[in-house]
N, C-alpha and C positions, 0 to 999 in steps of 0.2 A: 485413484489413489484415495487411501483412507484418511481420516482427521489426524490419526495418530502419525501417519507417514509423513503428513504436511507439518505437523507440529515438530517431527524430526528434523525436516528439512530446514525449517526456520531456525530452529536450534543450533544446527550445524553452520548455517549461515552467520549466526552472532558469533560463534567461536572463530569462524574464519575472519570475521571483521575485526576481532581482537588480536588473532595472530597477525593480521596485515598491519595493525597498527604498531604491535610490538617489533615487527619486521622493520618497519620505518625507523623507530627508535634505535633498534640494533644497528642499522647502516649507519645512522648518523654518528653513534657512540663509538663505532668502529672507525669511521674517518677521523674523528677527533682524537681518539686513542693513539693514531698513528701520527697525527699532525702535531700533536702538543705532548710536550714532557714536563711534568711538574717537578722542579728540582729544588732541594733542601739547601738552606744557607749553609756554607761553609766556615768553619771557625778559624781556619788557617788563611793567612794572607800572604802574597809574595814579598811584603815589606819585612817579614821575620827573616827571610833568607837574605834580603839585602842589609838588613842590619847585621846579621852574623858575618857577611863578607866584609863590611865596613869594618867591624871590631877586628877581623883577622888582618885587614889591611893596616890598621892602626897599630896593631901588636907588631907587625913586622917592620915598622919604621924604625931607623937608629937615631932617634933625637936624644936629646940629654935626658936623665932621669927625672928632672923637674917636668919637662915638657911632656914626658911620656906619662907621668902620673896624672898630669893635669888632663891629658886626652883620655886615659882610662876613665877618671871620674866622669868626664863629660859623656864618654859613651855608656857608662854604668847607668848614668841619670837618664840619657834618651831611651836606654831600653827598657829600663823600669816605667818611663812614662808610655813608652809604646805598648808595652805588656798591658799595663793598667788600662789603656785605650781600647786595645784588643778585646780584654775581658768585659768592659762596659760594652762593646759593640756586640759581643757574643750574647752577653745578657740582653741585650734590646733586640737581637734577632729571635732569640727564644722566645721572648714576650710577644714579639708580633706575630711568630708563627702560632701561638697559642691562641692569639686574638682572631686569626685567620682561619681557625678550623670550623667547620659547620657540622652540627651533630643532628643526626635525625633518629627517632624512635618510631618505628612502625608496629601497631598492634596486631595480635593476630586476626583480628577482624579487617583491619585494613590490609593486612598480607592477602587474606583469601579473597578480598573484594577486587584487588588488582591483580590477583593470580601471579603473585610472587612466589616462584617455586624454590623457597629455601627451607628444607626440611633437615638438613644435617649440619653439622659445623663445617663439614668439607665443603657442602654447598655455599655456605656463608663466606668461607676463605676464597673460593673459586670465583664469586661474585664481585668480591672486593678487587681481585686480581684483574678480572676482565673489564672493570669499569674503572679503574685506576682510583680506587678509593683508598682512604687510609687505613680504614678497618671496617669489617663487617662481622657481627656476632649473633648468634642464634641463642637468644636467651632460653631458660628452662620452660617459661610458658608458652613458648612458641613465637613471641614477639621478635623483632629485629632490630638491633642498634647499628647504624652506619655512622662513620664520620668521613670527612673528606675536606680538602682545602676550599676555601671560599672561591679561589678560581675555579677549581673543578666544578664546584657547585653550580656556578654561573653558567660554565660550558654544557653542564648537564641539563639546566633549566631552557637553555637556548636550543638544545637538542629537541627536547620535548615540545616546545613550543612550534618548531619547524616540523615534527612528525605529526602532531594533532592538526595542524594547518592543512598538510598534505591529505591526510586521511579524511578530513571533513569536507575539503574540496572535492575530493574523489567521489563523493556521493551525488554531486550534481550531474544529472541526465545519464547516472549509471544504469545498469542492467536492473538493478534491484529498486533504484529509485529514480524512474524516468521522469517523474513530474517535478521533482525538486530542482529548482532553477539558481538557488543561492544559499549559502550557510555562513552566517557571521557568528563572532563570539566576542566576550569582553576579555580583558587582559588575564585574568585568571582561570578563564574557561568555566566559570560558574553559571554563566548565561550563555545559551546558544539561542540562534533565531534563524529558523529554516523558513525560508521561502519557497512556496510549492503552487503549480498550476491546478492543484487539486481545490474543490470548493469544500469537500469535506475530506478530512484525513483518515485513509482506509487504514486497516490493521497492519498491511504491509509496510506502509509508509511511518505510522506511528511507532512500530517497533524500533525504529532507527534511534529513538530517544535512549535506549540502552546503551548504544555505542558512545551517545555523548555523555551519558552519565559517566561511563568507564574513563573516558579522556579526562573529565574533570577530577574524578576521583585520583587517576595516575598522577596527574600533573600537582594537584595540591599535596597528596602524599609526600611527594619528593620536593615540593615547595617548603615543607614543614609546617603548612597551613591547612590541616584537614578540613575540608569542606563539609558543612551540615547539610547543605542542598545544591544539587545541580537543576537549573531550571532550563526548560525547552519550550520556546514558543513556536508554533506553526502558523504561518502567515499566508494568506491567499495573495497570490501576485496580482490579480485583478483588482480586488477591493482594497487590500492594504489591511485587512483586518486579522486578528488573531483569530483562528478557527480552531485550535485545540492547543493544549498545554500538558507539558508533563514534568514531574518533580521526583527527583531521586529519594526525597524524605518520606514520599508516599509511595513506596515499592509495592506494597499490597495493592493500593488503589490502582496502581499503574498497571500491574499484571491482571488485575481483575477487568479492567478497561480492554486489555489486550485479548483476554479470553472471551469477553462477550463480543468483541469485534468479529473473532473467528466464526461466533455462531449467527451473528446477525448480519453478516455480509453474504450469506447464501453459500459460504464455502463448505459447509457441511454436506449440503444437498449435492453441489457441485463435485466434490471428492468421492460421494457415494456413487454417483453416476459413471465416473471413471473406474 
């Protein structure tokens, strides 16, 4: 196997890992989409029909003119009061709805970083439909504007938390990371702690940081809190000491270390022999 072929294999794994994360998120979104229906407030109420029936019944009565006029006046006043109350309620509902809307703005750089495939207005429209968002618009500069109800946003963030937790834990003892024994993270997924049996982190294990970067970027983009940095610590299980770290804000340094790892771990000679 040549070094180029090996690099391609690792790059393909990273793409596979990202697709796996996306598939977890899509699965939860799909489940939430079928289980939850967010409805808008209605401006009409059954009391309107009841009031109309009541007025009709009063008109049909054969009381004296004085009694009838008095009843009509009472009904008119009641109807006016009810209409005013309904108007006030409708105004309150609109105000509440406006306050419950969550707006997100995703820059072209963020969109590329999380691999958000929205390239046309039609893509944006379909994305809103698929995820039950209020709207999704592709701006002229390539950025994306998304609006959704607060309730839908809370569902979405819970979905992403579940997806990130699953895919992070899936790394433990996996084919690609047999030495990883535990993965922990903070609430906003900007800090990851990876416990490993390894005494030194080899390149194959160190490259997992890219997945954790991706998880943190994705979560915080949709949380409306773009993260300046995602930090990953690798801890030796036996000693409890940090043996390696990685930061998304230093991507060039990270990529350089990964590149040096391929050269220093004997991989080049090994691949040449194969």
